[in-house]
C-alpha positions as CSV (number, residue, x, y, z in Angstrom):
1,X,30.6,4.8,-5.7
2,X,30.8,5.0,-2.0
3,X,32.0,2.0,0.0
4,X,30.1,0.8,3.0
5,X,31.9,-0.9,6.0
6,X,32.3,-4.3,5.2
7,X,31.5,-5.9,8.3
8,X,28.3,-7.8,9.1
9,X,25.4,-5.9,10.6
10,X,24.3,-6.3,14.2
11,X,21.0,-7.7,12.8
12,X,19.5,-8.5,9.9
13,X,17.7,-5.7,7.4
14,X,14.1,-6.8,8.4
15,X,12.9,-3.5,9.6
16,X,11.1,-1.5,6.9
17,X,12.1,2.3,6.9
18,X,9.0,4.6,7.4
19,X,7.0,4.9,4.0
20,X,7.4,8.6,2.8
21,X,4.2,9.9,3.8
22,X,5.8,11.1,6.8
23,X,8.2,13.3,4.5
24,X,8.7,16.6,3.3
25,X,7.1,17.4,0.0
26,X,10.0,16.9,-2.6
27,X,12.3,19.7,-3.7
28,X,11.0,21.2,-6.5
29,X,13.2,23.2,-9.5
30,X,13.5,26.7,-8.3
31,X,11.1,29.4,-10.9
32,X,12.8,29.8,-14.0
33,X,14.0,26.8,-14.6
34,X,12.8,24.8,-17.2
35,X,12.7,22.4,-20.2
36,X,12.0,23.5,-23.8
37,X,11.2,20.7,-26.2
38,X,9.7,21.5,-29.9
39,X,9.9,25.6,-28.6
40,X,7.2,25.0,-26.2
41,X,8.9,25.9,-22.6
42,X,8.5,23.5,-19.7
43,X,9.1,25.3,-16.0
44,X,10.1,22.3,-14.2
45,X,9.0,23.2,-11.1
46,X,5.3,22.8,-13.1
47,X,5.5,19.3,-14.4
48,X,3.8,18.3,-12.0
49,X,1.1,19.2,-9.8
50,X,2.7,19.8,-6.4
51,X,-0.1,20.1,-4.6
52,X,-0.8,16.5,-4.8
53,X,2.8,15.5,-2.8
54,X,1.9,17.7,0.6
55,X,2.0,15.1,3.4
56,X,-2.0,15.8,4.1
57,X,-2.7,15.3,0.4
58,X,-1.0,11.9,0.4
59,X,-3.1,10.7,3.8
60,X,-6.0,12.0,1.8
61,X,-5.4,10.2,-1.5
62,X,-4.3,7.1,0.3
63,X,-7.5,6.9,2.0
64,X,-9.6,7.1,-1.6
65,X,-7.0,4.8,-3.1
66,X,-8.1,2.1,-0.1
67,X,-11.7,2.6,0.1
68,X,-12.4,2.6,-3.8
69,X,-14.6,-0.4,-5.3
70,X,-14.6,-3.0,-6.7
71,X,-10.5,-2.9,-5.6
72,X,-8.4,-0.4,-4.6
73,X,-7.7,1.9,-7.1
74,X,-7.3,5.8,-7.6
75,X,-8.1,8.5,-10.3
76,X,-5.9,11.6,-10.6
77,X,-7.0,14.5,-12.6
78,X,-4.4,16.7,-14.0
79,X,-1.5,15.3,-12.4
80,X,0.7,16.3,-15.0
81,X,1.5,19.3,-16.8
82,X,-1.1,19.5,-19.7
83,X,1.6,21.3,-22.2
84,X,4.1,18.0,-21.4
85,X,1.2,15.7,-22.5
86,X,0.4,17.0,-25.5
87,X,4.1,17.0,-26.8
88,X,4.2,13.4,-25.6
89,X,0.6,12.9,-27.8
90,X,2.5,14.3,-30.6
91,X,5.3,11.8,-30.6
92,X,3.3,8.9,-31.2
93,X,2.9,9.9,-34.6
94,X,6.8,10.5,-34.9
95,X,7.4,6.7,-33.3
96,X,9.1,4.3,-35.9
97,X,7.0,1.7,-37.3
98,X,10.0,-0.7,-36.0
99,X,9.3,0.5,-32.1
100,X,5.6,-0.7,-32.6
101,X,4.1,-3.9,-31.7
102,X,0.7,-5.0,-32.8
103,X,-0.9,-7.7,-30.4
104,X,-3.8,-9.4,-32.0
105,X,-5.3,-12.6,-30.2
106,X,-9.2,-13.1,-29.4
107,X,-8.5,-11.3,-26.3
108,X,-7.1,-8.0,-27.1
109,X,-6.5,-5.6,-30.0
110,X,-4.0,-3.1,-29.3
111,X,-0.3,-1.7,-30.3
112,X,2.3,-0.8,-27.8
113,X,5.7,0.4,-28.0
114,X,8.6,-2.4,-28.3
115,X,10.5,-3.4,-25.2
116,X,13.2,-0.3,-24.6
117,X,11.6,1.7,-27.0
118,X,13.9,4.6,-28.5
119,X,11.1,7.6,-27.1
120,X,11.0,11.6,-28.2
121,X,11.8,14.1,-25.9
122,X,8.7,14.9,-24.0
123,X,7.8,11.2,-23.7
124,X,11.3,10.4,-22.4
125,X,10.9,13.4,-20.0
126,X,7.3,11.8,-18.5
127,X,8.8,8.3,-18.0
128,X,12.1,10.1,-16.3
129,X,9.4,12.2,-13.6
130,X,7.6,9.1,-12.7
131,X,10.7,6.7,-12.5
132,X,12.1,9.2,-10.3
133,X,13.1,8.6,-6.5
134,X,11.0,11.4,-5.3
135,X,8.0,10.1,-7.5
136,X,8.4,6.8,-6.6
137,X,8.3,7.6,-2.7
138,X,5.3,9.3,-3.7
139,X,3.7,6.3,-4.8
140,X,5.1,4.3,-2.0
141,X,3.3,6.5,0.5
142,X,-0.1,6.3,-0.9
143,X,0.3,2.0,-1.5
144,X,1.8,1.5,1.3
145,X,4.6,-1.0,-0.5
146,X,8.0,0.2,0.1
147,X,11.3,-0.6,-1.9
148,X,9.2,0.1,-5.2
149,X,11.1,-0.4,-8.6
150,X,10.9,0.9,-11.8
151,X,11.5,-0.4,-15.0
152,X,13.1,1.5,-17.5
153,X,12.6,-0.8,-20.1
154,X,8.9,-0.8,-19.7
155,X,7.9,-4.4,-20.0
156,X,4.4,-4.0,-20.6
157,X,4.3,-0.2,-20.8
158,X,5.4,2.5,-22.7
159,X,3.2,4.0,-25.5
160,X,0.0,2.2,-25.6
161,X,-2.7,3.0,-28.6
162,X,-6.3,1.3,-29.5
163,X,-7.6,1.7,-33.1
164,X,-10.8,1.2,-34.3
165,X,-12.7,-1.9,-33.4
166,X,-10.3,-2.7,-30.7
167,X,-11.0,-4.5,-27.3
168,X,-9.3,-5.5,-24.7
169,X,-10.9,-8.9,-22.6
170,X,-11.7,-8.6,-18.8
171,X,-8.2,-9.5,-17.3
172,X,-5.6,-9.4,-14.5
173,X,-2.3,-8.6,-15.4
174,X,0.7,-10.4,-14.8
175,X,2.3,-11.3,-11.5
176,X,5.8,-11.2,-12.1
177,X,8.0,-9.6,-14.7
178,X,8.9,-11.9,-17.4
179,X,12.5,-11.2,-17.6
180,X,13.8,-10.2,-14.4
181,X,11.0,-12.2,-12.1
182,X,10.2,-9.1,-10.0
183,X,6.7,-8.6,-8.3
184,X,4.1,-6.6,-10.2
185,X,3.1,-4.0,-7.7
186,X,1.2,-1.8,-9.8
187,X,0.5,-0.4,-13.4
188,X,0.2,3.6,-13.7
189,X,-1.8,4.9,-16.7
190,X,-1.9,8.5,-18.2
191,X,-4.7,9.0,-20.7
192,X,-4.1,11.2,-23.6
193,X,-7.5,11.5,-25.3
194,X,-9.0,14.8,-25.5
195,X,-12.8,15.6,-25.7
196,X,-13.4,11.5,-25.3
197,X,-17.2,11.0,-25.7
198,X,-18.3,7.4,-23.2
199,X,-20.4,6.5,-26.5
200,X,-17.1,6.1,-28.7
201,X,-16.2,2.6,-26.1
202,X,-13.0,1.8,-24.9
203,X,-13.4,2.8,-21.0
204,X,-11.3,0.9,-18.8
205,X,-13.9,-1.2,-17.2
206,X,-13.1,-2.1,-13.3
207,X,-14.6,-5.6,-12.4
208,X,-15.8,-7.5,-9.6
209,X,-15.4,-11.0,-10.2
210,X,-17.4,-12.5,-7.6
211,X,-20.9,-11.0,-8.9
212,X,-19.2,-10.8,-12.6
213,X,-19.8,-7.6,-13.2
214,X,-18.2,-3.9,-14.2
215,X,-19.1,-1.9,-11.0
216,X,-16.8,1.6,-12.5
217,X,-15.5,2.8,-15.9
218,X,-13.1,4.9,-16.1
219,X,-12.9,7.5,-19.3
220,X,-9.3,7.8,-20.9
221,X,-10.1,11.6,-21.1
222,X,-6.9,13.6,-21.7
223,X,-4.7,14.2,-18.4
224,X,-7.0,11.4,-16.4
225,X,-4.4,9.2,-14.7
226,X,-5.1,5.9,-13.0
227,X,-2.8,4.2,-10.6
228,X,-4.2,0.4,-10.3
229,X,-2.5,-1.9,-7.4
230,X,-2.0,-5.6,-8.8
231,X,-4.0,-8.1,-6.5
232,X,-5.9,-11.5,-7.0
233,X,-9.4,-9.3,-7.2
234,X,-7.8,-6.4,-9.8
235,X,-9.9,-7.7,-12.7
236,X,-9.9,-4.7,-15.8
237,X,-10.3,-4.4,-19.5
238,X,-12.2,-2.4,-22.0
239,X,-14.7,-4.4,-23.4
240,X,-16.8,-2.2,-25.7
241,X,-15.2,-1.8,-28.9
242,X,-13.4,1.8,-29.9
243,X,-15.7,3.4,-32.3
244,X,-14.2,7.1,-32.8
245,X,-15.1,9.7,-35.0
246,X,-12.9,10.0,-38.0
247,X,-11.1,6.2,-36.8
248,X,-9.0,8.7,-34.1
249,X,-6.8,6.2,-31.9
250,X,-7.2,5.6,-27.6
251,X,-3.8,6.9,-26.8
252,X,-2.1,6.3,-23.3
253,X,1.2,6.0,-21.7
254,X,1.5,3.4,-19.0
255,X,4.6,2.1,-16.3
256,X,4.7,-0.8,-13.7
257,X,6.7,-0.8,-11.0
258,X,7.6,-3.9,-9.0
259,X,9.1,-5.5,-5.9
260,X,11.7,-8.0,-5.1
261,X,11.0,-10.9,-3.4
262,X,13.9,-10.2,-0.9
263,X,13.5,-6.2,0.1
264,X,14.5,-5.8,3.3
265,X,15.2,-8.8,4.1
266,X,18.8,-9.0,3.0
267,X,22.0,-9.2,5.6
268,X,24.1,-6.6,6.2
269,X,27.1,-8.5,4.8
270,X,25.4,-9.2,1.7
271,X,24.9,-5.4,0.8
272,X,28.2,-4.3,1.9
273,X,31.2,-3.7,-0.1
274,X,34.4,-6.7,0.5
275,X,37.2,-4.8,1.3
276,X,40.4,-6.9,-0.3
277,X,42.8,-5.8,3.1
278,X,40.7,-5.7,6.3
279,X,42.1,-5.1,9.6
280,X,42.6,-8.1,11.9
281,X,40.5,-7.3,14.2
282,X,37.3,-6.4,11.7
283,X,38.1,-9.8,10.0
284,X,37.8,-11.4,13.5
285,X,34.1,-9.7,14.1
286,X,33.6,-10.8,10.2
287,X,34.4,-14.5,10.8
288,X,32.5,-14.5,14.4
289,X,29.4,-13.6,13.0
290,X,29.9,-16.0,10.2
291,X,29.8,-19.0,12.8
292,X,27.4,-17.0,15.5
293,X,23.6,-17.6,15.4
294,X,22.1,-14.3,14.2
295,X,19.7,-14.7,17.6
296,X,22.9,-14.2,20.0
297,X,23.9,-11.0,18.2
298,X,20.3,-9.5,18.2
299,X,20.4,-10.4,21.8
300,X,24.1,-9.1,22.3
301,X,22.6,-5.7,21.1
302,X,19.9,-5.1,23.2
303,X,21.8,-5.9,25.9
304,X,24.4,-3.6,25.4
305,X,21.5,-1.0,24.3
306,X,23.4,-0.6,20.8
307,X,20.6,1.1,18.0
């Protein structure tokens, strides 16, 4: 781990860095580099649709998300390689029973993978992708939420499966992570159901709370992904009981993203390494900074023209 000189910075870190929309597209793996899972070769450069990460496309997607009704959301088709999603869907049946939790109440009936599940290789690869730095930068550029944090233990997320008769009453998601206290910013869901018929029920309904009505329904079709920012009006659910033929389940994989209440606001001396032995001049500067109001340091920096 590299050390940062443990002198207080001249300014508290209130400035937010530019969102990734201005950055170049991520560096994908070169052709020929691939992952093999159960005999299926997945080229690393083709795990996601790279066109969606281009700067111009980010801006288009961001505008689409912000303009959506009844609240901001974004539906994407075929973001992920379908061969990867086929492998993910296969692993639902292979997940041991101890890794599932059945959730039943008057408001919902579903089953989810437990906190910190042991996932199959394809499912783990899916979550590795969406938890990677370049992918999270992309999400930040679409939603204008910097400093997004993933949750590798997948609280509330992971593998989701609904069975015949299942419903989920209209609701907003939780405001904070139960264990970490972080603010919930959004949920990211990818569906795994081929040839889905809307008559089977269980479409994801997005509701207008003020007028108490469903405005749009997103069918859980294979390869379809929805990005759903969390907010005071982001009510959704699937109220029509699942009635698919042959008792086939409704399956998806989901992850939440969070932010810290002090993100971008901590002072430099809180985020720098602390050296046991410091040069006397550096120690004097650190002490001076501790006893001097921050506004004085800000003024000094402005006068000196330091950047």
